[in-house]
VEXTIDREN-949487 format. One record per residue: residue number from 1; residue in three letters; chain; y negated, x, z of N, C-alpha, C in turn. Coordinates in nm, 2 decimals, padded with zeros to 4 digits. Layout:
+-----+---------+--------+---------+--------+--------+----------+---------+--------+---------+--------+--------+
! num ! residuo ! cadena ! n_north ! n_east !   n_up ! ca_north ! ca_east !  ca_up ! c_north ! c_east !   c_up !
+-----+---------+--------+---------+--------+--------+----------+---------+--------+---------+--------+--------+
! NUM !     ALA !      A !       Y !      X !      Z !        Y !       X !      Z !       Y !      X !      Z !
...
+-----+---------+--------+---------+--------+--------+----------+---------+--------+---------+--------+--------+
% end
This chain:
+-----+---------+--------+---------+--------+--------+----------+---------+--------+---------+--------+--------+
! num ! residuo ! cadena ! n_north ! n_east !   n_up ! ca_north ! ca_east !  ca_up ! c_north ! c_east !   c_up !
+-----+---------+--------+---------+--------+--------+----------+---------+--------+---------+--------+--------+
!   1 !     MET !      A !   07.40 !  05.97 ! -04.36 !    07.49 !   06.03 ! -04.29 !   07.42 !  06.09 ! -04.18 !
!   2 !     LYS !      A !   07.50 !  06.06 ! -04.05 !    07.47 !   06.15 ! -03.91 !   07.58 !  06.23 ! -03.88 !
!   3 !     TRP !      A !   07.53 !  06.37 ! -03.83 !    07.60 !   06.45 ! -03.79 !   07.59 !  06.49 ! -03.65 !
!   4 !     SER !      A !   07.69 !  06.51 ! -03.56 !    07.68 !   06.55 ! -03.43 !   07.75 !  06.68 ! -03.42 !
!   5 !     CYS !      A !   07.70 !  06.75 ! -03.31 !    07.72 !   06.90 ! -03.33 !   07.77 !  06.94 ! -03.18 !
!   6 !     PHE !      A !   07.88 !  07.02 ! -03.15 !    07.95 !   07.05 ! -03.02 !   07.95 !  07.20 ! -03.00 !
!   7 !     LEU !      A !   07.91 !  07.24 ! -02.91 !    07.94 !   07.41 ! -02.88 !   08.01 !  07.41 ! -02.75 !
!   8 !     ASN !      A !   08.14 !  07.45 ! -02.76 !    08.23 !   07.46 ! -02.66 !   08.22 !  07.32 ! -02.59 !
!   9 !     ASP !      A !   08.23 !  07.21 ! -02.67 !    08.24 !   07.06 ! -02.61 !   08.11 !  07.02 ! -02.55 !
!  10 !     ALA !      A !   08.00 !  07.09 ! -02.54 !    07.88 !   07.05 ! -02.48 !   07.80 !  07.00 ! -02.63 !
!  11 !     SER !      A !   07.74 !  06.88 ! -02.61 !    07.68 !   06.82 ! -02.72 !   07.55 !  06.89 ! -02.73 !
!  12 !     LEU !      A !   07.52 !  06.92 ! -02.89 !    07.36 !   06.99 ! -02.93 !   07.31 !  06.86 ! -02.99 !
!  13 !     GLY !      A !   07.34 !  06.77 ! -03.00 !    07.27 !   06.63 ! -03.04 !   07.31 !  06.57 ! -03.19 !
!  14 !     ARG !      A !   07.23 !  06.49 ! -03.25 !    07.28 !   06.44 ! -03.35 !   07.17 !  06.44 ! -03.45 !
!  15 !     HIS !      A !   07.19 !  06.49 ! -03.59 !    07.10 !   06.50 ! -03.71 !   07.13 !  06.38 ! -03.81 !
!  16 !     THR !      A !   07.03 !  06.36 ! -03.89 !    07.04 !   06.25 ! -04.00 !   07.03 !  06.36 ! -04.13 !
!  17 !     VAL !      A !   07.12 !  06.34 ! -04.21 !    07.11 !   06.40 ! -04.35 !   07.10 !  06.31 ! -04.46 !
!  18 !     ALA !      A !   07.00 !  06.33 ! -04.54 !    06.97 !   06.23 ! -04.64 !   07.10 !  06.24 ! -04.75 !
!  19 !     HIS !      A !   07.12 !  06.11 ! -04.80 !    07.23 !   06.09 ! -04.89 !   07.25 !  06.19 ! -05.01 !
!  20 !     ASP !      A !   07.13 !  06.23 ! -05.06 !    07.14 !   06.30 ! -05.16 !   07.14 !  06.47 ! -05.12 !
!  21 !     LEU !      A !   07.16 !  06.49 ! -05.02 !    07.16 !   06.63 ! -04.98 !   07.30 !  06.65 ! -04.95 !
!  22 !     TYR !      A !   07.32 !  06.78 ! -04.97 !    07.48 !   06.84 ! -04.91 !   07.47 !  06.94 ! -04.83 !
!  23 !     ASN !      A !   07.36 !  06.98 ! -04.74 !    07.36 !   07.06 ! -04.63 !   07.24 !  07.01 ! -04.53 !
!  24 !     SER !      A !   07.24 !  07.10 ! -04.43 !    07.10 !   07.05 ! -04.31 !   07.10 !  07.18 ! -04.26 !
!  25 !     ASP !      A !   06.98 !  07.22 ! -04.22 !    06.97 !   07.33 ! -04.12 !   06.98 !  07.30 ! -03.98 !
!  26 !     TRP !      A !   07.05 !  07.36 ! -03.91 !    07.06 !   07.34 ! -03.77 !   07.08 !  07.47 ! -03.68 !
!  27 !     THR !      A !   06.98 !  07.52 ! -03.61 !    06.98 !   07.64 ! -03.55 !   07.07 !  07.62 ! -03.40 !
!  28 !     VAL !      A !   07.16 !  07.69 ! -03.40 !    07.25 !   07.69 ! -03.28 !   07.25 !  07.82 ! -03.23 !
!  29 !     PRO !      A !   07.24 !  07.83 ! -03.08 !    07.26 !   07.97 ! -03.02 !   07.41 !  08.02 ! -03.01 !
!  30 !     PHE !      A !   07.43 !  08.17 ! -03.03 !    07.55 !   08.23 ! -03.05 !   07.62 !  08.18 ! -02.90 !
!  31 !     ALA !      A !   07.74 !  08.16 ! -02.90 !    07.83 !   08.16 ! -02.77 !   07.97 !  08.17 ! -02.81 !
!  32 !     ALA !      A !   08.05 !  08.25 ! -02.77 !    08.18 !   08.26 ! -02.80 !   08.27 !  08.12 ! -02.78 !
!  33 !     GLY !      A !   08.36 !  08.10 ! -02.85 !    08.41 !   07.97 ! -02.83 !   08.43 !  07.89 ! -02.95 !
!  34 !     LYS !      A !   08.40 !  07.76 ! -02.96 !    08.43 !   07.66 ! -03.04 !   08.31 !  07.61 ! -03.10 !
!  35 !     LEU !      A !   08.28 !  07.56 ! -03.21 !    08.13 !   07.49 ! -03.28 !   08.22 !  07.40 ! -03.36 !
!  36 !     ALA !      A !   08.17 !  07.26 ! -03.34 !    08.24 !   07.16 ! -03.42 !   08.12 !  07.08 ! -03.46 !
!  37 !     ALA !      A !   08.15 !  07.00 ! -03.58 !    08.06 !   06.92 ! -03.64 !   08.15 !  06.78 ! -03.67 !
!  38 !     ILE !      A !   08.08 !  06.66 ! -03.65 !    08.14 !   06.54 ! -03.65 !   08.05 !  06.47 ! -03.75 !
!  39 !     GLY !      A !   08.10 !  06.40 ! -03.87 !    07.99 !   06.33 ! -03.94 !   08.02 !  06.19 ! -03.95 !
!  40 !     TYR !      A !   07.92 !  06.11 ! -03.93 !    07.94 !   05.94 ! -03.92 !   07.88 !  05.88 ! -04.03 !
!  41 !     ARG !      A !   07.93 !  05.79 ! -04.09 !    07.87 !   05.70 ! -04.18 !   07.89 !  05.57 ! -04.15 !
!  42 !     ALA !      A !   07.79 !  05.46 ! -04.12 !    07.80 !   05.35 ! -04.08 !   07.86 !  05.33 ! -03.93 !
!  43 !     GLY !      A !   07.84 !  05.44 ! -03.83 !    07.90 !   05.44 ! -03.73 !   08.03 !  05.48 ! -03.72 !
!  44 !     LYS !      A !   08.10 !  05.52 ! -03.83 !    08.25 !   05.54 ! -03.83 !   08.27 !  05.69 ! -03.85 !
!  45 !     GLN !      A !   08.34 !  05.78 ! -03.79 !    08.38 !   05.92 ! -03.81 !   08.43 !  05.90 ! -03.96 !
!  46 !     VAL !      A !   08.38 !  06.00 ! -04.04 !    08.42 !   06.03 ! -04.18 !   08.45 !  06.17 ! -04.21 !
!  47 !     ALA !      A !   08.40 !  06.28 ! -04.14 !    08.42 !   06.39 ! -04.16 !   08.42 !  06.48 ! -04.02 !
!  48 !     THR !      A !   08.50 !  06.59 ! -04.01 !    08.49 !   06.70 ! -03.93 !   08.50 !  06.83 ! -03.98 !
!  49 !     ASN !      A !   08.45 !  06.95 ! -03.90 !    08.47 !   07.06 ! -03.92 !   08.46 !  07.15 ! -03.80 !
!  50 !     GLU !      A !   08.54 !  07.24 ! -03.77 !    08.53 !   07.34 ! -03.66 !   08.56 !  07.49 ! -03.69 !
!  51 !     LEU !      A !   08.46 !  07.56 ! -03.62 !    08.48 !   07.72 ! -03.63 !   08.52 !  07.75 ! -03.48 !
!  52 !     ARG !      A !   08.59 !  07.89 ! -03.49 !    08.62 !   07.94 ! -03.35 !   08.60 !  08.06 ! -03.39 !
!  53 !     THR !      A !   08.54 !  08.14 ! -03.26 !    08.52 !   08.29 ! -03.25 !   08.66 !  08.35 ! -03.24 !
!  54 !     HIS !      A !   08.69 !  08.48 ! -03.27 !    08.81 !   08.52 ! -03.27 !   08.81 !  08.65 ! -03.19 !
!  55 !     GLY !      A !   08.94 !  08.69 ! -03.13 !    08.94 !   08.79 ! -03.06 !   08.96 !  08.94 ! -03.15 !
!  56 !     ALA !      A !   08.98 !  09.05 ! -03.07 !    09.01 !   09.17 ! -03.14 !   09.11 !  09.17 ! -03.26 !
!  57 !     ALA !      A !   09.10 !  09.24 ! -03.36 !    09.18 !   09.22 ! -03.49 !   09.32 !  09.29 ! -03.43 !
!  58 !     ALA !      A !   09.41 !  09.21 ! -03.45 !    09.56 !   09.25 ! -03.41 !   09.66 !  09.29 ! -03.50 !
!  59 !     LYS !      A !   09.64 !  09.24 ! -03.63 !    09.73 !   09.26 ! -03.74 !   09.69 !  09.21 ! -03.88 !
!  60 !     LEU !      A !   09.74 !  09.26 ! -03.99 !    09.72 !   09.20 ! -04.12 !   09.81 !  09.10 ! -04.16 !
!  61 !     GLN !      A !   09.77 !  08.98 ! -04.21 !    09.85 !   08.87 ! -04.24 !   09.84 !  08.87 ! -04.40 !
!  62 !     ILE !      A !   09.97 !  08.88 ! -04.47 !    10.00 !   08.88 ! -04.63 !   10.04 !  08.77 ! -04.67 !
!  63 !     THR !      A !   09.99 !  08.68 ! -04.75 !    10.06 !   08.59 ! -04.80 !   10.04 !  08.57 ! -04.95 !
!  64 !     ALA !      A !   10.13 !  08.51 ! -05.03 !    10.15 !   08.51 ! -05.18 !   10.10 !  08.37 ! -05.21 !
!  65 !     PRO !      A !   10.02 !  08.35 ! -05.30 !    09.97 !   08.22 ! -05.33 !   10.10 !  08.13 ! -05.40 !
!  66 !     GLN !      A !   10.08 !  08.00 ! -05.38 !    10.20 !   07.90 ! -05.42 !   10.18 !  07.88 ! -05.57 !
!  67 !     ILE !      A !   10.08 !  07.93 ! -05.63 !    10.05 !   07.88 ! -05.78 !   10.15 !  08.00 ! -05.85 !
!  68 !     PRO !      A !   10.24 !  07.99 ! -05.93 !    10.30 !   08.05 ! -06.01 !   10.22 !  08.15 ! -06.12 !
!  69 !     TRP !      A !   10.24 !  08.28 ! -06.12 !    10.19 !   08.36 ! -06.22 !   10.28 !  08.43 ! -06.30 !
!  70 !     ALA !      A !   10.25 !  08.44 ! -06.43 !    10.32 !   08.50 ! -06.54 !   10.25 !  08.63 ! -06.57 !
!  71 !     GLY !      A !   10.32 !  08.73 ! -06.62 !    10.26 !   08.85 ! -06.65 !   10.30 !  08.96 ! -06.55 !
!  72 !     ASP !      A !   10.22 !  09.08 ! -06.58 !    10.23 !   09.19 ! -06.49 !   10.17 !  09.20 ! -06.36 !
!  73 !     LEU !      A !   10.08 !  09.10 ! -06.31 !    10.02 !   09.10 ! -06.19 !   10.08 !  09.03 ! -06.09 !
!  74 !     ALA !      A !   10.05 !  09.05 ! -05.97 !    10.08 !   08.98 ! -05.85 !   09.95 !  08.97 ! -05.77 !
!  75 !     PHE !      A !   09.92 !  08.86 ! -05.70 !    09.82 !   08.81 ! -05.61 !   09.85 !  08.76 ! -05.47 !
!  76 !     PHE !      A !   09.81 !  08.84 ! -05.39 !    09.81 !   08.81 ! -05.25 !   09.69 !  08.80 ! -05.17 !
!  77 !     GLU !      A !   09.69 !  08.71 ! -05.06 !    09.60 !   08.71 ! -04.97 !   09.61 !  08.77 ! -04.84 !
!  78 !     ILE !      A !   09.51 !  08.86 ! -04.80 !    09.54 !   08.96 ! -04.71 !   09.43 !  08.91 ! -04.62 !
!  79 !     ALA !      A !   09.46 !  08.86 ! -04.47 !    09.38 !   08.81 ! -04.37 !   09.41 !  08.90 ! -04.25 !
!  80 !     VAL !      A !   09.30 !  08.94 ! -04.19 !    09.30 !   09.02 ! -04.05 !   09.27 !  08.91 ! -03.95 !
!  81 !     VAL !      A !   09.39 !  08.89 ! -03.85 !    09.41 !   08.81 ! -03.76 !   09.40 !  08.88 ! -03.62 !
!  82 !     ASP !      A !   09.37 !  08.78 ! -03.52 !    09.38 !   08.82 ! -03.37 !   09.53 !  08.77 ! -03.31 !
!  83 !     ASP !      A !   09.55 !  08.79 ! -03.19 !    09.67 !   08.75 ! -03.11 !   09.69 !  08.61 ! -03.10 !
!  84 !     ALA !      A !   09.59 !  08.52 ! -03.14 !    09.59 !   08.40 ! -03.13 !   09.68 !  08.34 ! -03.24 !
!  85 !     VAL !      A !   09.69 !  08.41 ! -03.37 !    09.79 !   08.36 ! -03.48 !   09.93 !  08.38 ! -03.46 !
+-----+---------+--------+---------+--------+--------+----------+---------+--------+---------+--------+--------+
% end
């Protein structure tokens, strides 16, 4: 599989990852914005992943999981989010 990497829409090149590996090291300089990876197999796009930097913490976002729980416990996910959320 081949992976292309983009930092703020500027290409950082393409790496080949062996079919029996599940990761690859790729050194990328830090820059605020968006880091995207696109995976290709036989020239066809088959995977994507994107990470974005965030702004200053603005609030807590609390959500309950969609899985029903029985008993005396309650589970919640708490995330710190910025103004973009």
